[in-house]
VMD Tcl script that builds the backbone (N, CA, C; Angstrom):
set m [mol new atoms 231]
animate dup $m
set s [atomselect $m all]
$s set {name element resname resid chain x y z} {
  {N N MET 1 A 2.446 -30.442 -120.304}
  {CA C MET 1 A 2.771 -29.201 -120.977}
  {C C MET 1 A 1.487 -28.412 -121.197}
  {N N SER 2 A 1.454 -27.178 -120.758}
  {CA C SER 2 A 0.248 -26.371 -120.909}
  {C C SER 2 A 0.412 -25.375 -122.053}
  {N N SER 3 A -0.715 -25.006 -122.614}
  {CA C SER 3 A -0.737 -24.071 -123.730}
  {C C SER 3 A -1.852 -23.068 -123.498}
  {N N THR 4 A -1.728 -21.892 -124.079}
  {CA C THR 4 A -2.734 -20.854 -123.904}
  {C C THR 4 A -3.438 -20.504 -125.213}
  {N N ASN 5 A -3.316 -21.341 -126.245}
  {CA C ASN 5 A -3.950 -21.067 -127.525}
  {C C ASN 5 A -5.276 -21.824 -127.602}
  {N N TYR 6 A -6.381 -21.104 -127.554}
  {CA C TYR 6 A -7.718 -21.698 -127.538}
  {C C TYR 6 A -7.977 -22.563 -128.767}
  {N N SER 7 A -7.442 -22.194 -129.913}
  {CA C SER 7 A -7.711 -22.924 -131.149}
  {C C SER 7 A -7.012 -24.279 -131.212}
  {N N ASP 8 A -6.083 -24.563 -130.307}
  {CA C ASP 8 A -5.370 -25.843 -130.300}
  {C C ASP 8 A -6.037 -26.906 -129.432}
  {N N ILE 9 A -7.169 -26.592 -128.810}
  {CA C ILE 9 A -7.837 -27.545 -127.932}
  {C C ILE 9 A -8.419 -28.688 -128.759}
  {N N MET 10 A -8.308 -29.916 -128.223}
  {CA C MET 10 A -8.900 -31.102 -128.836}
  {C C MET 10 A -9.691 -31.858 -127.780}
  {N N VAL 11 A -10.483 -32.834 -128.230}
  {CA C VAL 11 A -11.243 -33.677 -127.315}
  {C C VAL 11 A -10.267 -34.475 -126.453}
  {N N GLY 12 A -10.498 -34.497 -125.157}
  {CA C GLY 12 A -9.649 -35.232 -124.226}
  {C C GLY 12 A -8.657 -34.364 -123.476}
  {N N ASP 13 A -8.547 -33.087 -123.826}
  {CA C ASP 13 A -7.638 -32.183 -123.119}
  {C C ASP 13 A -8.267 -31.717 -121.808}
  {N N VAL 14 A -7.431 -31.313 -120.866}
  {CA C VAL 14 A -7.903 -30.735 -119.608}
  {C C VAL 14 A -7.820 -29.217 -119.748}
  {N N VAL 15 A -8.968 -28.557 -119.618}
  {CA C VAL 15 A -9.074 -27.117 -119.844}
  {C C VAL 15 A -9.285 -26.409 -118.510}
  {N N TYR 16 A -8.576 -25.318 -118.311}
  {CA C TYR 16 A -8.748 -24.455 -117.139}
  {C C TYR 16 A -9.519 -23.216 -117.581}
  {N N TYR 17 A -10.515 -22.824 -116.803}
  {CA C TYR 17 A -11.384 -21.697 -117.148}
  {C C TYR 17 A -11.650 -20.861 -115.901}
  {N N SER 18 A -12.027 -19.611 -116.097}
  {CA C SER 18 A -12.366 -18.747 -114.967}
  {C C SER 18 A -13.885 -18.699 -114.811}
  {N N THR 19 A -14.323 -18.615 -113.563}
  {CA C THR 19 A -15.748 -18.554 -113.270}
  {C C THR 19 A -16.155 -17.100 -113.032}
  {N N ALA 20 A -17.442 -16.885 -112.818}
  {CA C ALA 20 A -17.945 -15.533 -112.555}
  {C C ALA 20 A -17.434 -14.988 -111.223}
  {N N GLN 21 A -17.040 -15.883 -110.313}
  {CA C GLN 21 A -16.515 -15.473 -109.010}
  {C C GLN 21 A -14.992 -15.320 -109.040}
  {N N GLU 22 A -14.421 -15.253 -110.234}
  {CA C GLU 22 A -12.965 -15.089 -110.432}
  {C C GLU 22 A -12.154 -16.252 -109.869}
  {N N GLN 23 A -12.746 -17.438 -109.841}
  {CA C GLN 23 A -12.028 -18.644 -109.461}
  {C C GLN 23 A -11.665 -19.404 -110.719}
  {N N VAL 24 A -10.681 -20.281 -110.613}
  {CA C VAL 24 A -10.266 -21.082 -111.761}
  {C C VAL 24 A -10.736 -22.510 -111.553}
  {N N GLY 25 A -11.461 -23.034 -112.552}
  {CA C GLY 25 A -11.925 -24.412 -112.525}
  {C C GLY 25 A -11.279 -25.182 -113.665}
  {N N LYS 26 A -11.439 -26.495 -113.635}
  {CA C LYS 26 A -10.884 -27.300 -114.721}
  {C C LYS 26 A -11.836 -28.428 -115.058}
  {N N GLY 27 A -11.717 -28.923 -116.282}
  {CA C GLY 27 A -12.546 -30.026 -116.735}
  {C C GLY 27 A -11.967 -30.627 -117.994}
  {N N LYS 28 A -12.444 -31.818 -118.320}
  {CA C LYS 28 A -11.973 -32.537 -119.509}
  {C C LYS 28 A -12.924 -32.270 -120.667}
  {N N THR 29 A -12.375 -31.922 -121.818}
  {CA C THR 29 A -13.207 -31.573 -122.974}
  {C C THR 29 A -13.936 -32.795 -123.508}
  {N N LEU 30 A -15.212 -32.591 -123.859}
  {CA C LEU 30 A -16.043 -33.652 -124.412}
  {C C LEU 30 A -16.277 -33.448 -125.895}
  {N N PHE 31 A -16.709 -32.235 -126.270}
  {CA C PHE 31 A -16.944 -31.897 -127.672}
  {C C PHE 31 A -17.038 -30.391 -127.818}
  {N N ARG 32 A -17.005 -29.937 -129.062}
  {CA C ARG 32 A -17.112 -28.511 -129.344}
  {C C ARG 32 A -18.549 -28.191 -129.716}
  {N N GLY 33 A -19.168 -27.335 -128.945}
  {CA C GLY 33 A -20.553 -26.963 -129.179}
  {C C GLY 33 A -20.676 -25.643 -129.912}
  {N N ASP 34 A -21.892 -25.157 -129.988}
  {CA C ASP 34 A -22.192 -23.916 -130.700}
  {C C ASP 34 A -21.577 -22.702 -130.011}
  {N N GLN 35 A -21.550 -22.687 -128.681}
  {CA C GLN 35 A -21.032 -21.548 -127.931}
  {C C GLN 35 A -19.560 -21.692 -127.558}
  {N N GLY 36 A -19.023 -22.904 -127.594}
  {CA C GLY 36 A -17.633 -23.146 -127.210}
  {C C GLY 36 A -17.433 -24.606 -126.846}
  {N N TRP 37 A -16.338 -24.888 -126.164}
  {CA C TRP 37 A -16.029 -26.266 -125.767}
  {C C TRP 37 A -16.858 -26.652 -124.560}
  {N N ILE 38 A -17.423 -27.863 -124.579}
  {CA C ILE 38 A -18.163 -28.414 -123.458}
  {C C ILE 38 A -17.197 -29.289 -122.670}
  {N N VAL 39 A -17.037 -28.995 -121.389}
  {CA C VAL 39 A -16.118 -29.757 -120.548}
  {C C VAL 39 A -16.892 -30.400 -119.404}
  {N N ASN 40 A -16.361 -31.512 -118.920}
  {CA C ASN 40 A -16.931 -32.221 -117.780}
  {C C ASN 40 A -16.174 -31.770 -116.539}
  {N N ARG 41 A -16.851 -31.052 -115.637}
  {CA C ARG 41 A -16.216 -30.547 -114.415}
  {C C ARG 41 A -16.023 -31.636 -113.381}
  {N N GLY 42 A -16.674 -32.744 -113.545}
  {CA C GLY 42 A -16.653 -33.823 -112.564}
  {C C GLY 42 A -18.070 -34.189 -112.189}
  {N N ASN 43 A -18.318 -35.457 -111.966}
  {CA C ASN 43 A -19.655 -35.961 -111.643}
  {C C ASN 43 A -20.668 -35.629 -112.727}
  {N N GLY 44 A -20.221 -35.507 -113.966}
  {CA C GLY 44 A -21.117 -35.259 -115.091}
  {C C GLY 44 A -21.624 -33.841 -115.208}
  {N N GLN 45 A -21.039 -32.900 -114.486}
  {CA C GLN 45 A -21.483 -31.509 -114.543}
  {C C GLN 45 A -20.834 -30.806 -115.738}
  {N N PRO 46 A -21.640 -30.315 -116.687}
  {CA C PRO 46 A -21.072 -29.657 -117.864}
  {C C PRO 46 A -20.749 -28.189 -117.608}
  {N N GLN 47 A -19.815 -27.690 -118.374}
  {CA C GLN 47 A -19.431 -26.275 -118.329}
  {C C GLN 47 A -19.044 -25.871 -119.749}
  {N N VAL 48 A -19.493 -24.713 -120.197}
  {CA C VAL 48 A -19.119 -24.199 -121.511}
  {C C VAL 48 A -17.899 -23.302 -121.341}
  {N N VAL 49 A -16.855 -23.590 -122.118}
  {CA C VAL 49 A -15.636 -22.785 -122.079}
  {C C VAL 49 A -15.524 -22.029 -123.399}
  {N N THR 50 A -15.547 -20.707 -123.307}
  {CA C THR 50 A -15.435 -19.832 -124.471}
  {C C THR 50 A -14.063 -19.162 -124.446}
  {N N PRO 51 A -13.695 -18.481 -125.515}
  {CA C PRO 51 A -12.417 -17.749 -125.479}
  {C C PRO 51 A -12.371 -16.688 -124.375}
  {N N GLU 52 A -13.529 -16.190 -123.942}
  {CA C GLU 52 A -13.567 -15.155 -122.906}
  {C C GLU 52 A -13.231 -15.697 -121.520}
  {N N ASN 53 A -13.634 -16.931 -121.197}
  {CA C ASN 53 A -13.350 -17.473 -119.866}
  {C C ASN 53 A -12.258 -18.545 -119.881}
  {N N PHE 54 A -11.606 -18.726 -121.005}
  {CA C PHE 54 A -10.527 -19.707 -121.139}
  {C C PHE 54 A -9.240 -19.171 -120.505}
  {N N VAL 55 A -8.532 -20.036 -119.752}
  {CA C VAL 55 A -7.274 -19.659 -119.126}
  {C C VAL 55 A -6.107 -20.378 -119.806}
  {N N LYS 56 A -6.125 -21.722 -119.773}
  {CA C LYS 56 A -5.077 -22.527 -120.404}
  {C C LYS 56 A -5.577 -23.952 -120.523}
  {N N PHE 57 A -4.788 -24.822 -121.156}
  {CA C PHE 57 A -5.147 -26.230 -121.211}
  {C C PHE 57 A -3.901 -27.088 -121.203}
  {N N ASN 58 A -4.078 -28.339 -120.734}
  {CA C ASN 58 A -3.031 -29.351 -120.781}
  {C C ASN 58 A -3.446 -30.408 -121.792}
  {N N LYS 59 A -2.508 -30.834 -122.608}
  {CA C LYS 59 A -2.807 -31.850 -123.598}
  {C C LYS 59 A -3.111 -33.172 -122.907}
  {N N GLY 60 A -4.198 -33.818 -123.338}
  {CA C GLY 60 A -4.600 -35.086 -122.766}
  {C C GLY 60 A -3.824 -36.249 -123.360}
  {N N ARG 61 A -3.890 -37.373 -122.682}
  {CA C ARG 61 A -3.194 -38.561 -123.141}
  {C C ARG 61 A -3.820 -39.133 -124.415}
  {N N ASN 62 A -5.143 -39.116 -124.463}
  {CA C ASN 62 A -5.881 -39.671 -125.603}
  {C C ASN 62 A -6.603 -38.557 -126.354}
  {N N ARG 63 A -5.881 -37.595 -126.880}
  {CA C ARG 63 A -6.519 -36.492 -127.593}
  {C C ARG 63 A -6.930 -36.936 -128.982}
  {N N ARG 64 A -7.975 -36.309 -129.465}
  {CA C ARG 64 A -8.415 -36.556 -130.837}
  {C C ARG 64 A -9.144 -35.312 -131.343}
  {N N VAL 65 A -9.172 -35.190 -132.639}
  {CA C VAL 65 A -9.809 -34.040 -133.278}
  {C C VAL 65 A -11.325 -34.221 -133.251}
  {N N ASP 66 A -12.049 -33.151 -132.997}
  {CA C ASP 66 A -13.514 -33.168 -133.031}
  {C C ASP 66 A -13.951 -32.758 -134.434}
  {N N PHE 67 A -14.015 -33.739 -135.347}
  {CA C PHE 67 A -14.331 -33.447 -136.743}
  {C C PHE 67 A -15.733 -32.863 -136.900}
  {N N LEU 68 A -16.712 -33.422 -136.195}
  {CA C LEU 68 A -18.081 -32.919 -136.308}
  {C C LEU 68 A -18.181 -31.494 -135.777}
  {N N GLY 69 A -17.581 -31.230 -134.632}
  {CA C GLY 69 A -17.617 -29.877 -134.071}
  {C C GLY 69 A -16.963 -28.859 -134.987}
  {N N ASN 70 A -15.821 -29.213 -135.579}
  {CA C ASN 70 A -15.150 -28.307 -136.503}
  {C C ASN 70 A -15.987 -28.073 -137.750}
  {N N PHE 71 A -16.628 -29.122 -138.251}
  {CA C PHE 71 A -17.491 -29.004 -139.436}
  {C C PHE 71 A -18.664 -28.077 -139.142}
  {N N LEU 72 A -19.302 -28.261 -137.991}
  {CA C LEU 72 A -20.461 -27.433 -137.649}
  {C C LEU 72 A -20.065 -25.979 -137.429}
  {N N GLN 73 A -18.887 -25.728 -136.868}
  {CA C GLN 73 A -18.418 -24.353 -136.681}
  {C C GLN 73 A -18.137 -23.679 -138.015}
  {N N GLU 74 A -17.629 -24.461 -138.968}
  {CA C GLU 74 A -17.276 -23.896 -140.269}
  {C C GLU 74 A -18.504 -23.515 -141.079}
  {N N TYR 75 A -19.575 -24.328 -140.994}
  {CA C TYR 75 A -20.764 -24.107 -141.813}
  {C C TYR 75 A -21.957 -23.617 -141.006}
  {N N ARG 76 A -21.677 -22.971 -139.880}
  {CA C ARG 76 A -22.733 -22.433 -139.027}
  {C C ARG 76 A -23.370 -21.213 -139.686}
  {N N THR 77 A -24.680 -21.084 -139.559}
  {CA C THR 77 A -25.364 -19.920 -140.168}
  {C C THR 77 A -25.583 -18.836 -139.162}
}
mol reanalyze $m
mol bondsrecalc $m
mol representation Tube
mol addrep $m
């Protein structure tokens, strides 16, 4: 089941994002960083997914909340 709400993403979900060349890529979320979600594109290649390049996501089998990432986003200066 896919969803298009960026705020519902959790660790372990598969996220689809658009690239600068207008292609769609996908990766599994690792954690929430300062600029957005960090996803593994494959072979350990990281990609930052922001609300601007986010397309949709599929809920992962082993999803979990990123408590540290949410805490840091809430108290960011």
